[in-house]
C-alpha atoms as one frame of an Amber mdcrd trajectory, in Angstrom:
protein
  22.147  72.464  -1.276  24.870  69.703  -1.090  22.446  67.742   1.079  19.897
  67.332  -1.598  22.396  66.344  -4.185  23.991  63.733  -1.667  20.312  62.434
  -1.201  19.642  62.303  -4.622  23.027  60.436  -4.842  21.897  57.937  -2.276
  18.305  57.282  -4.021  20.163  56.368  -7.226  22.420  54.320  -5.684  19.627
  52.298  -3.733  17.537  52.248  -6.867  20.708  50.854  -8.883  20.985  48.140
  -6.367  17.457  47.344  -6.383  17.515  47.276  -9.851  20.798  44.499  -9.795
  18.754  42.576  -7.027  15.602  42.495  -9.059  17.684  41.399 -12.350  19.104
  38.539  -9.803  15.894  37.580  -8.495  14.421  37.609 -12.127  17.036  35.262
 -13.425  16.837  33.044 -10.154  13.068  32.784 -10.996  13.588  31.798 -14.466
  15.887  28.993 -13.275  13.611  27.724 -11.072  10.610  27.769 -13.508  12.943
  25.578 -15.602  13.475  23.455 -12.782   9.958  22.856 -12.063   9.185  22.299
 -15.614  11.828  19.517 -15.792  10.324  18.142 -12.612   6.857  18.076 -13.893
   7.894  16.196 -16.854   9.828  13.723 -14.579   6.855  13.262 -12.491   4.832
  12.695 -15.798   7.091   9.925 -16.874   7.292   8.352 -13.397   3.418   8.312
 -13.178   3.022   6.914 -16.671   5.973   4.355 -15.683   3.662   3.410 -12.643
   0.627   2.603 -14.773   2.462   1.001 -17.496   4.053  -1.097 -14.353   0.645
  -1.490 -12.795  -0.930  -3.061 -15.977   1.782  -5.508 -16.290   1.266  -6.448
 -12.706  -2.385  -6.913 -13.348  -1.764  -9.061 -16.452   0.745 -11.213 -14.691
  -1.481 -11.865 -11.811  -4.407 -12.595 -14.102  -2.319 -15.262 -16.217  -0.994
 -16.792 -12.646  -4.800 -16.995 -11.527  -5.473 -18.981 -14.896  -2.249 -21.193
 -14.787  -3.268 -22.074 -11.242  -6.764 -22.735 -12.421  -5.219 -24.834 -14.913
  -3.248 -26.892 -12.586  -6.288 -27.296 -10.259  -8.318 -28.325 -13.431  -5.694
 -31.060 -14.110  -5.425 -32.182 -10.672  -9.450 -32.640 -10.331  -9.614 -34.313
 -13.486  -6.868 -37.045 -12.595  -8.753 -37.407  -9.346 -12.324 -37.970 -11.188
 -10.189 -40.624 -13.444  -8.800 -42.130 -10.662 -12.236 -42.682  -8.639 -13.593
 -43.931 -12.035 -11.048 -46.440 -12.206 -11.832 -47.326  -8.724 -15.538 -47.676
  -9.592 -15.208 -49.645 -12.503 -12.686 -52.078 -10.366 -15.403 -52.691  -7.543
 -18.318 -53.177 -10.403 -16.057 -55.962 -12.225 -15.619 -57.365  -8.233 -19.244
 -57.170  -7.871 -20.095 -58.945 -11.172 -18.180 -62.001 -10.146
């Protein structure tokens, strides 16, 4: 009968070790869940920051295109004025 008692003690010891291991794994699982949640929050923040920066970039590109268009418009207007002045000079010369 001592053999049955020894076997029972071994089963109890192994069960206790399994319970301890289960508790340790549960604690590790909880820590990993917290880390996962923190990383998800960081990803969402990064995604929002990226969207904000992309919007700012779009606005800057749009503003730059307007400024280039305005510069080109000024250049074109100046060239037209120069041509008109040259034409006026030619007309004056032709009238003489």
